[in-house]
KETIDREN-771137 format. One line per field, with one value per residue: x, y, z of N, C-alpha, C in turn; residue number from 1; residue in one letter. Coordinates in steps of 0.05 Angstrom, whole numbers, m for minus. Layout:
nxx: X / ... $
nyy: Y / ... $
nzz: Z / ... $
caxx: X / ... $
cayy: Y / ... $
cazz: Z / ... $
cxx: X / ... $
cyy: Y / ... $
czz: Z / ... $
num: NUM / ... $
residu: a / ... $
This chain:
nxx: 17 / 9 / 44 / 10 / m20 / 0 / m42 / m64 / m91 / m135 / m161 / m222 / m243 / m231 / m218 / m172 / m117 / m136 / m188 / m187 / m173 / m203 / m216 / m166 / m140 / m168 / m157 / m101 / m91 / m125 / m123 / m73 / m54 / m13 / m23 / m29 / m48 / m63 / m52 / m73 / m41 / m77 / m111 / m87 / m93 / m74 / m82 / m58 / m47 / m47 / m83 / m46 / m6 / m32 / m39 / 14 / 30 / 1 / 22 / 76 / 73 / 54 / 96 / 137 / 125 / 117 / 168 / 196 / 180 / 129 / 60 / 3 / m60 / m105 / m145 / m200 / m236 / m291 / m274 / m221 / m218 / m203 / m146 / m127 / m139 / m114 / m61 / m40 / m21 / 18 / 37 / 15 / 9 / 27 / m22 / m7 / 38 / 76 / 87 / 151 / 216 / 243 / 203 / 176 / 207 / 190 / 134 / 63 / 5 / m54 / m108 / m168 / m206 / m264 / m302 / m363 / m352 / m324 / m312 / m254 / m258 / m220 / m180 / m214 / m232 / m251 / m296 / m311 / m328 / m375 / m410 / m394 / m408 / m408 / m437 / m497 / m477 / m428 / m387 / m346 / m298 / m269 / m240 / m217 / m194 / m209 / m251 / m313 / m355 / m425 / m467 / m493 / m440 / m441 / m490 / m484 / m440 / m437 / m485 / m504 / m474 / m464 / m487 / m449 / m400 / m402 / m398 / m346 / m317 / m330 / m301 / m251 / m247 / m216 / m189 / m199 / m165 / m187 / m172 / m157 / m203 / m223 / m185 / m131 / m146 / m117 / m80 / m104 / m121 / m151 / m150 / m181 / m186 / m144 / m139 / m179 / m237 / m270 / m331 / m359 / m422 / m459 / m518 / m549 / m530 / m519 / m488 / m471 / m515 / m541 / m563 / m535 / m485 / m493 / m504 / m454 / m424 / m449 / m441 / m386 / m378 / m404 / m367 / m327 / m302 / m279 / m317 / m340 / m398 / m417 / m463 / m478 / m512 / m507 / m482 / m444 / m396 / m375 / m332 / m327 / m378 / m395 / m352 / m335 / m365 / m347 / m293 / m299 / m316 / m270 / m234 / m258 / m254 / m198 / m185 / m206 / m173 / m122 / m84 $
nyy: m24 / 45 / 99 / 142 / 201 / 270 / 317 / 380 / 438 / 490 / 550 / 590 / 658 / 709 / 672 / 629 / 582 / 557 / 542 / 489 / 458 / 420 / 376 / 362 / 343 / 296 / 268 / 264 / 239 / 194 / 171 / 175 / 213 / 261 / 328 / 393 / 452 / 515 / 586 / 641 / 696 / 736 / 741 / 768 / 820 / 856 / 901 / 901 / 850 / 797 / 755 / 724 / 720 / 688 / 641 / 627 / 615 / 568 / 536 / 533 / 504 / 455 / 439 / 433 / 384 / 349 / 350 / 319 / 270 / 257 / 246 / 290 / 314 / 366 / 404 / 445 / 504 / 544 / 609 / 592 / 554 / 577 / 597 / 547 / 509 / 534 / 532 / 483 / 476 / 444 / 408 / 359 / 290 / 273 / 249 / 210 / 188 / 135 / 96 / 98 / 83 / 130 / 169 / 165 / 191 / 241 / 270 / 280 / 322 / 290 / 293 / 333 / 364 / 397 / 442 / 471 / 509 / 534 / 519 / 534 / 582 / 593 / 652 / 686 / 727 / 719 / 752 / 762 / 711 / 710 / 740 / 792 / 823 / 828 / 782 / 793 / 790 / 814 / 874 / 910 / 949 / 1003 / 1043 / 1024 / 979 / 928 / 868 / 870 / 842 / 848 / 826 / 785 / 747 / 699 / 677 / 672 / 638 / 599 / 578 / 530 / 514 / 510 / 567 / 597 / 575 / 589 / 644 / 649 / 632 / 673 / 714 / 700 / 713 / 747 / 806 / 813 / 818 / 859 / 861 / 809 / 785 / 814 / 821 / 790 / 748 / 730 / 696 / 650 / 580 / 523 / 473 / 429 / 404 / 371 / 331 / 284 / 306 / 315 / 338 / 371 / 387 / 435 / 432 / 465 / 516 / 585 / 621 / 606 / 583 / 516 / 501 / 530 / 508 / 455 / 467 / 487 / 440 / 408 / 438 / 434 / 380 / 375 / 402 / 366 / 352 / 307 / 294 / 279 / 282 / 296 / 305 / 344 / 355 / 414 / 478 / 532 / 516 / 458 / 431 / 448 / 443 / 392 / 353 / 297 / 272 / 301 / 288 / 234 / 239 / 262 / 219 / 179 / 204 / 209 / 155 / 141 / 169 / 148 / 104 $
nzz: 0 / m15 / 18 / 65 / 39 / 49 / 80 / 62 / 86 / 69 / 89 / 89 / 70 / 118 / 157 / 194 / 202 / 248 / 239 / 222 / 265 / 296 / 261 / 243 / 289 / 297 / 250 / 253 / 304 / 307 / 257 / 236 / 197 / 165 / 175 / 149 / 165 / 138 / 143 / 108 / 73 / 60 / 103 / 143 / 162 / 125 / 76 / 27 / 12 / m36 / m84 / m112 / m74 / m36 / m66 / m74 / m22 / m11 / m52 / m39 / 8 / m12 / m46 / m10 / 11 / m33 / m56 / m22 / m36 / m22 / m32 / m41 / m16 / m26 / 16 / 18 / 38 / 23 / 1 / 0 / m39 / m87 / m86 / m70 / m111 / m154 / m139 / m151 / m202 / m249 / m212 / m209 / m227 / m292 / m337 / m372 / m350 / m325 / m266 / m242 / m214 / m215 / m224 / m176 / m140 / m133 / m103 / m116 / m126 / m113 / m110 / m97 / m45 / m34 / 5 / 13 / m28 / m90 / m160 / m197 / m248 / m303 / m307 / m281 / m226 / m156 / m147 / m200 / m214 / m187 / m214 / m215 / m172 / m100 / m53 / m11 / 40 / 51 / 42 / m4 / 18 / m4 / 19 / 67 / 47 / 56 / 54 / 82 / 130 / 135 / 160 / 214 / 235 / 264 / 253 / 198 / 189 / 231 / 252 / 270 / 312 / 384 / 420 / 450 / 434 / 380 / 384 / 403 / 358 / 323 / 346 / 330 / 277 / 223 / 189 / 119 / 59 / 8 / m46 / m59 / m73 / m115 / m154 / m193 / m226 / m269 / m249 / m233 / m235 / m262 / m227 / m219 / m267 / m272 / m233 / m194 / m158 / m95 / m69 / m15 / 1 / 36 / 68 / 100 / 94 / 105 / 80 / 30 / m12 / m15 / m63 / m101 / m94 / m111 / m164 / m180 / m178 / m217 / m263 / m267 / m274 / m323 / m354 / m358 / m312 / m260 / m210 / m146 / m109 / m43 / 11 / 70 / 131 / 151 / 173 / 141 / 159 / 165 / 185 / 236 / 262 / 249 / 258 / 260 / 220 / 177 / 176 / 161 / 108 / 86 / 94 / 61 / 12 / 5 / 4 / m45 / m79 / m73 / m106 $
caxx: 0 / 24 / 43 / m12 / m13 / m3 / m66 / m59 / m117 / m136 / m185 / m237 / m239 / m233 / m211 / m144 / m112 / m152 / m213 / m183 / m162 / m219 / m214 / m138 / m134 / m179 / m142 / m74 / m90 / m139 / m119 / m44 / m48 / 1 / m41 / m16 / m68 / m50 / m64 / m66 / m33 / m100 / m126 / m69 / m98 / m57 / m99 / m42 / m44 / m59 / m90 / m22 / 7 / m46 / m33 / 42 / 31 / m8 / 40 / 101 / 67 / 52 / 123 / 153 / 118 / 123 / 197 / 206 / 169 / 103 / 36 / m13 / m88 / m111 / m172 / m206 / m262 / m301 / m255 / m196 / m218 / m189 / m117 / m120 / m139 / m94 / m33 / m30 / m12 / 44 / 46 / 1 / 23 / 16 / m40 / 7 / 62 / 75 / 103 / 178 / 231 / 251 / 180 / 167 / 224 / 175 / 106 / 45 / m22 / m69 / m137 / m177 / m230 / m275 / m325 / m378 / m333 / m330 / m291 / m242 / m262 / m195 / m178 / m234 / m228 / m273 / m320 / m319 / m343 / m401 / m425 / m383 / m418 / m407 / m463 / m507 / m465 / m405 / m382 / m318 / m292 / m245 / m225 / m201 / m180 / m218 / m278 / m324 / m381 / m446 / m488 / m483 / m423 / m449 / m513 / m475 / m421 / m436 / m511 / m511 / m457 / m475 / m485 / m424 / m378 / m404 / m388 / m317 / m306 / m333 / m279 / m226 / m248 / m196 / m194 / m192 / m157 / m208 / m162 / m155 / m229 / m230 / m163 / m115 / m157 / m97 / m63 / m120 / m117 / m172 / m137 / m200 / m183 / m120 / m142 / m206 / m245 / m293 / m343 / m378 / m442 / m470 / m546 / m561 / m511 / m530 / m469 / m471 / m538 / m534 / m571 / m513 / m464 / m500 / m500 / m425 / m415 / m460 / m427 / m359 / m381 / m410 / m343 / m308 / m289 / m285 / m326 / m358 / m413 / m429 / m477 / m477 / m532 / m491 / m477 / m422 / m371 / m379 / m308 / m331 / m403 / m398 / m324 / m332 / m376 / m329 / m270 / m306 / m316 / m242 / m223 / m269 / m243 / m170 / m184 / m212 / m151 / m98 / m85 $
cayy: 0 / 70 / 115 / 160 / 227 / 292 / 333 / 408 / 450 / 518 / 562 / 610 / 686 / 717 / 650 / 621 / 553 / 547 / 530 / 461 / 444 / 397 / 352 / 354 / 327 / 269 / 255 / 258 / 221 / 169 / 159 / 178 / 229 / 286 / 350 / 419 / 474 / 540 / 613 / 656 / 725 / 754 / 744 / 779 / 849 / 871 / 906 / 898 / 822 / 791 / 728 / 710 / 713 / 665 / 618 / 619 / 603 / 541 / 522 / 528 / 482 / 431 / 432 / 423 / 356 / 333 / 349 / 297 / 245 / 251 / 256 / 310 / 321 / 393 / 406 / 473 / 513 / 569 / 624 / 577 / 537 / 590 / 593 / 519 / 496 / 548 / 526 / 456 / 476 / 431 / 392 / 334 / 270 / 272 / 226 / 189 / 179 / 109 / 97 / 87 / 90 / 158 / 186 / 164 / 208 / 266 / 266 / 296 / 326 / 268 / 298 / 357 / 362 / 424 / 444 / 497 / 525 / 536 / 510 / 557 / 588 / 607 / 681 / 701 / 731 / 710 / 768 / 757 / 686 / 714 / 759 / 819 / 836 / 811 / 774 / 813 / 786 / 831 / 896 / 916 / 976 / 1013 / 1061 / 1007 / 958 / 901 / 858 / 872 / 829 / 866 / 810 / 771 / 725 / 674 / 666 / 667 / 616 / 580 / 578 / 504 / 510 / 522 / 596 / 608 / 567 / 605 / 671 / 647 / 631 / 700 / 730 / 692 / 723 / 768 / 823 / 799 / 836 / 862 / 856 / 781 / 778 / 830 / 820 / 766 / 727 / 719 / 676 / 627 / 556 / 503 / 449 / 407 / 391 / 353 / 310 / 281 / 323 / 310 / 363 / 368 / 408 / 440 / 435 / 487 / 538 / 611 / 638 / 596 / 564 / 490 / 500 / 541 / 488 / 433 / 477 / 487 / 412 / 398 / 452 / 424 / 354 / 379 / 411 / 344 / 347 / 283 / 305 / 263 / 299 / 287 / 327 / 343 / 373 / 432 / 506 / 537 / 507 / 431 / 421 / 457 / 434 / 363 / 344 / 269 / 266 / 314 / 270 / 210 / 247 / 264 / 192 / 166 / 217 / 202 / 127 / 140 / 181 / 132 / 80 $
cazz: 0 / m16 / 43 / 66 / 29 / 67 / 76 / 65 / 90 / 61 / 100 / 73 / 76 / 146 / 174 / 195 / 206 / 271 / 228 / 217 / 288 / 304 / 244 / 241 / 312 / 293 / 228 / 262 / 327 / 303 / 231 / 230 / 174 / 169 / 168 / 149 / 162 / 130 / 146 / 83 / 77 / 57 / 128 / 164 / 166 / 106 / 52 / 2 / 6 / m62 / m90 / m119 / m48 / m24 / m83 / m69 / 4 / m14 / m69 / m23 / 27 / m28 / m56 / 13 / 15 / m58 / m60 / m5 / m46 / m10 / m47 / m26 / m22 / m17 / 27 / 16 / 47 / 13 / m15 / m2 / m63 / m109 / m84 / m67 / m138 / m171 / m131 / m159 / m230 / m255 / m190 / m211 / m244 / m320 / m341 / m388 / m336 / m311 / m242 / m244 / m190 / m218 / m220 / m149 / m122 / m128 / m99 / m133 / m116 / m125 / m108 / m84 / m30 / m31 / 24 / 10 / m43 / m118 / m178 / m210 / m277 / m309 / m314 / m267 / m197 / m139 / m152 / m227 / m214 / m174 / m231 / m213 / m148 / m76 / m42 / 9 / 67 / 56 / 23 / m11 / 28 / m18 / 37 / 85 / 32 / 66 / 50 / 109 / 135 / 143 / 173 / 238 / 227 / 276 / 237 / 171 / 187 / 253 / 265 / 282 / 335 / 408 / 418 / 461 / 416 / 356 / 390 / 404 / 331 / 312 / 357 / 316 / 250 / 217 / 166 / 94 / 38 / m13 / m73 / m65 / m84 / m139 / m174 / m193 / m242 / m288 / m235 / m226 / m251 / m257 / m219 / m220 / m293 / m272 / m213 / m185 / m136 / m79 / m60 / 7 / 0 / 63 / 61 / 116 / 91 / 102 / 66 / 2 / m13 / m25 / m91 / m116 / m92 / m129 / m191 / m186 / m183 / m242 / m285 / m269 / m286 / m352 / m367 / m359 / m286 / m245 / m185 / m129 / m91 / m18 / 25 / 99 / 143 / 168 / 165 / 123 / 172 / 174 / 200 / 264 / 273 / 244 / 252 / 256 / 193 / 157 / 175 / 145 / 80 / 79 / 92 / 37 / m12 / 2 / m4 / m74 / m94 / m70 / m123 $
cxx: 18 / 23 / 20 / m3 / m15 / m28 / m60 / m86 / m116 / m162 / m198 / m230 / m246 / m226 / m182 / m142 / m128 / m177 / m211 / m175 / m177 / m214 / m184 / m130 / m144 / m163 / m113 / m74 / m103 / m133 / m90 / m38 / m31 / m17 / m25 / m37 / m54 / m66 / m55 / m59 / m57 / m116 / m109 / m70 / m80 / m73 / m84 / m38 / m59 / m67 / m65 / m6 / m6 / m39 / m4 / 45 / 22 / 12 / 66 / 97 / 66 / 80 / 141 / 148 / 126 / 153 / 210 / 194 / 142 / 80 / 20 / m42 / m93 / m140 / m178 / m234 / m268 / m281 / m229 / m195 / m203 / m159 / m110 / m119 / m117 / m66 / m23 / m20 / 16 / 53 / 31 / 16 / 10 / 0 / m26 / 31 / 57 / 94 / 130 / 193 / 238 / 227 / 171 / 185 / 209 / 146 / 89 / 20 / m40 / m99 / m143 / m203 / m240 / m299 / m338 / m361 / m342 / m307 / m281 / m250 / m237 / m199 / m199 / m227 / m252 / m298 / m329 / m336 / m370 / m417 / m416 / m391 / m415 / m435 / m472 / m493 / m441 / m403 / m352 / m312 / m266 / m228 / m207 / m185 / m188 / m246 / m290 / m352 / m401 / m471 / m476 / m466 / m431 / m471 / m503 / m458 / m425 / m463 / m518 / m491 / m471 / m469 / m458 / m400 / m378 / m393 / m357 / m304 / m309 / m310 / m253 / m225 / m228 / m205 / m184 / m188 / m177 / m197 / m158 / m181 / m235 / m209 / m150 / m125 / m137 / m79 / m79 / m116 / m138 / m159 / m155 / m199 / m162 / m122 / m171 / m212 / m269 / m304 / m363 / m396 / m455 / m499 / m560 / m544 / m525 / m512 / m468 / m492 / m531 / m542 / m549 / m490 / m469 / m497 / m471 / m415 / m424 / m446 / m399 / m359 / m386 / m386 / m321 / m294 / m298 / m292 / m345 / m371 / m422 / m442 / m477 / m497 / m517 / m492 / m454 / m396 / m374 / m356 / m310 / m356 / m408 / m370 / m321 / m342 / m358 / m304 / m276 / m306 / m287 / m229 / m233 / m257 / m214 / m168 / m189 / m189 / m126 / m101 / m66 $
cyy: 25 / 84 / 135 / 188 / 248 / 308 / 362 / 422 / 480 / 530 / 582 / 638 / 691 / 695 / 643 / 591 / 541 / 533 / 499 / 445 / 419 / 373 / 344 / 337 / 299 / 254 / 247 / 236 / 194 / 155 / 163 / 192 / 253 / 309 / 376 / 440 / 500 / 564 / 629 / 685 / 744 / 758 / 755 / 809 / 866 / 876 / 903 / 869 / 814 / 761 / 712 / 702 / 689 / 639 / 608 / 606 / 574 / 524 / 514 / 505 / 455 / 421 / 422 / 394 / 340 / 330 / 327 / 270 / 238 / 262 / 274 / 310 / 349 / 395 / 436 / 480 / 541 / 584 / 609 / 559 / 550 / 588 / 563 / 504 / 508 / 539 / 500 / 454 / 464 / 412 / 365 / 315 / 269 / 246 / 203 / 177 / 152 / 111 / 83 / 95 / 120 / 176 / 187 / 180 / 234 / 258 / 284 / 302 / 305 / 272 / 324 / 351 / 391 / 422 / 471 / 517 / 526 / 525 / 533 / 558 / 604 / 636 / 698 / 703 / 719 / 725 / 765 / 732 / 688 / 735 / 787 / 835 / 817 / 804 / 794 / 811 / 803 / 853 / 898 / 945 / 986 / 1031 / 1045 / 987 / 930 / 894 / 856 / 859 / 849 / 852 / 797 / 747 / 698 / 661 / 658 / 641 / 593 / 575 / 552 / 496 / 520 / 551 / 607 / 600 / 584 / 633 / 670 / 646 / 659 / 717 / 724 / 703 / 746 / 786 / 810 / 820 / 836 / 853 / 826 / 771 / 791 / 829 / 793 / 743 / 714 / 698 / 651 / 604 / 535 / 476 / 424 / 392 / 369 / 329 / 306 / 298 / 311 / 336 / 357 / 392 / 410 / 449 / 458 / 512 / 565 / 630 / 631 / 575 / 538 / 487 / 509 / 521 / 465 / 442 / 478 / 459 / 403 / 412 / 441 / 396 / 356 / 388 / 390 / 338 / 320 / 291 / 285 / 282 / 284 / 311 / 322 / 363 / 392 / 460 / 508 / 524 / 478 / 420 / 429 / 444 / 404 / 351 / 315 / 261 / 278 / 298 / 246 / 216 / 249 / 237 / 177 / 178 / 208 / 173 / 124 / 151 / 163 / 106 / 59 $
czz: 0 / 11 / 42 / 55 / 52 / 60 / 82 / 65 / 85 / 71 / 81 / 82 / 106 / 166 / 173 / 198 / 228 / 262 / 227 / 241 / 295 / 287 / 241 / 265 / 308 / 272 / 237 / 284 / 322 / 277 / 220 / 203 / 182 / 158 / 170 / 144 / 157 / 139 / 122 / 89 / 76 / 83 / 150 / 166 / 148 / 80 / 26 / m5 / m19 / m64 / m97 / m93 / m35 / m40 / m77 / m42 / 3 / m30 / m54 / m4 / 12 / m36 / m34 / 18 / m10 / m63 / m43 / m13 / m36 / m28 / m28 / m35 / m10 / m9 / 30 / 26 / 34 / m5 / m20 / m26 / m86 / m107 / m82 / m94 / m155 / m165 / m141 / m188 / m233 / m233 / m189 / m229 / m271 / m324 / m356 / m373 / m323 / m287 / m246 / m218 / m191 / m212 / m191 / m129 / m116 / m124 / m117 / m117 / m130 / m123 / m93 / m69 / m25 / m12 / 21 / m5 / m72 / m134 / m194 / m240 / m285 / m317 / m300 / m237 / m182 / m146 / m181 / m229 / m201 / m189 / m228 / m188 / m124 / m68 / m20 / 36 / 72 / 35 / 18 / m4 / 16 / 0 / 56 / 71 / 40 / 56 / 78 / 111 / 145 / 154 / 197 / 230 / 239 / 261 / 209 / 169 / 207 / 266 / 278 / 304 / 360 / 409 / 427 / 444 / 391 / 361 / 392 / 377 / 317 / 322 / 342 / 288 / 247 / 195 / 141 / 72 / 15 / m40 / m80 / m77 / m110 / m161 / m174 / m210 / m261 / m275 / m228 / m245 / m243 / m251 / m220 / m247 / m292 / m253 / m205 / m161 / m121 / m69 / m38 / 8 / 27 / 60 / 77 / 115 / 88 / 87 / 36 / m1 / m26 / m55 / m110 / m116 / m111 / m158 / m199 / m193 / m210 / m266 / m289 / m281 / m316 / m368 / m367 / m333 / m273 / m216 / m171 / m109 / m66 / m5 / 55 / 110 / 162 / 157 / 146 / 134 / 182 / 190 / 230 / 276 / 269 / 239 / 246 / 228 / 172 / 154 / 158 / 115 / 70 / 75 / 67 / 12 / m16 / m7 / m34 / m91 / m95 / m87 / m115 $
num: 1 / 2 / 3 / 4 / 5 / 6 / 7 / 8 / 9 / 10 / 11 / 12 / 13 / 14 / 15 / 16 / 17 / 18 / 19 / 20 / 21 / 22 / 23 / 24 / 25 / 26 / 27 / 28 / 29 / 30 / 31 / 32 / 33 / 34 / 35 / 36 / 37 / 38 / 39 / 40 / 41 / 42 / 43 / 44 / 45 / 46 / 47 / 48 / 49 / 50 / 51 / 52 / 53 / 54 / 55 / 56 / 57 / 58 / 59 / 60 / 61 / 62 / 63 / 64 / 65 / 66 / 67 / 68 / 69 / 70 / 71 / 72 / 73 / 74 / 75 / 76 / 77 / 78 / 79 / 80 / 81 / 82 / 83 / 84 / 85 / 86 / 87 / 88 / 89 / 90 / 91 / 92 / 93 / 94 / 95 / 96 / 97 / 98 / 99 / 100 / 101 / 102 / 103 / 104 / 105 / 106 / 107 / 108 / 109 / 110 / 111 / 112 / 113 / 114 / 115 / 116 / 117 / 118 / 119 / 120 / 121 / 122 / 123 / 124 / 125 / 126 / 127 / 128 / 129 / 130 / 131 / 132 / 133 / 134 / 135 / 136 / 137 / 138 / 139 / 140 / 141 / 142 / 143 / 144 / 145 / 146 / 147 / 148 / 149 / 150 / 151 / 152 / 153 / 154 / 155 / 156 / 157 / 158 / 159 / 160 / 161 / 162 / 163 / 164 / 165 / 166 / 167 / 168 / 169 / 170 / 171 / 172 / 173 / 174 / 175 / 176 / 177 / 178 / 179 / 180 / 181 / 182 / 183 / 184 / 185 / 186 / 187 / 188 / 189 / 190 / 191 / 192 / 193 / 194 / 195 / 196 / 197 / 198 / 199 / 200 / 201 / 202 / 203 / 204 / 205 / 206 / 207 / 208 / 209 / 210 / 211 / 212 / 213 / 214 / 215 / 216 / 217 / 218 / 219 / 220 / 221 / 222 / 223 / 224 / 225 / 226 / 227 / 228 / 229 / 230 / 231 / 232 / 233 / 234 / 235 / 236 / 237 / 238 / 239 / 240 / 241 / 242 / 243 / 244 / 245 / 246 / 247 / 248 / 249 / 250 / 251 / 252 / 253 / 254 / 255 / 256 / 257 / 258 / 259 $
residu: m / s / p / k / p / t / l / i / f / v / p / g / a / w / h / t / a / d / t / w / t / k / i / c / k / i / l / e / n / q / h / q / y / k / c / i / p / l / t / l / p / s / t / q / s / d / p / s / a / t / l / l / g / d / i / e / t / v / r / n / a / i / v / a / e / t / s / q / g / r / d / v / v / v / v / m / h / s / y / g / g / i / p / g / q / s / a / i / k / g / l / t / s / p / k / w / e / t / d / t / a / e / s / k / k / t / g / h / v / i / g / l / i / l / m / a / s / g / f / v / v / p / a / k / s / f / i / d / g / m / g / g / q / p / p / p / s / f / i / l / n / k / e / s / g / f / a / e / l / v / v / d / p / r / e / l / f / y / h / d / l / p / e / e / e / g / k / e / w / v / k / k / l / t / k / h / s / m / i / t / l / t / e / g / g / e / h / t / y / a / g / w / m / d / v / p / s / w / y / l / a / t / t / e / d / h / a / l / p / v / e / a / q / r / m / f / v / q / m / t / k / d / a / g / g / d / v / t / l / r / e / i / h / s / s / h / s / p / m / l / s / r / p / e / e / t / v / q / v / v / l / d / a / v / a / s / f / v / k $
């Protein structure tokens, strides 16, 4: 059996690596996976942070593993799907490549797992992909340079968590650079074209309606993507409110990627 791949976790807008703590503990302690949760530059209160910087952060984490001969699965949430998919360009195994001693010296990205996210449309920014306008939940503040939430974050992201826990997660939210959402389309890459993807749709999502998520999956399948859809009865943050179920989806996805 092949060694277990490394799991690299990419959070969504306003969120940090802490988002993944619950499921990483389970995956590491109970299933012996190496987990690398990332915090993106765009969430570090820097309005000059770019999408390219986020992509490079993910890519550097991937290369640090593949250069040691380890395969990688990238797990993404929400906005994190854009830098996560874009970062794998050139890091997957060519479809025509056969396994040789030489090829096995370098690992590859072998699959993608998306949660309440979207599939990259090449040359389009996050906002372009949403029709050019942000959703009602946030505004693009050109004066501050940040994307700012204008609705109750607990209701938007964590409504199925106990109230006090939801409030604690709200306190952890950071400022998110606006230009990572409005610019940088030229740096995006449709990584879903190169490897199989699993998509976890969140049926009680108040940030991204499940109908839209299902549509994203179908459009990607129609475009030739290899996508497996699973659904979970949760808010926008299944890794927090349904950690055990979310872990099982990750395990099932990885098992399907490992040949």
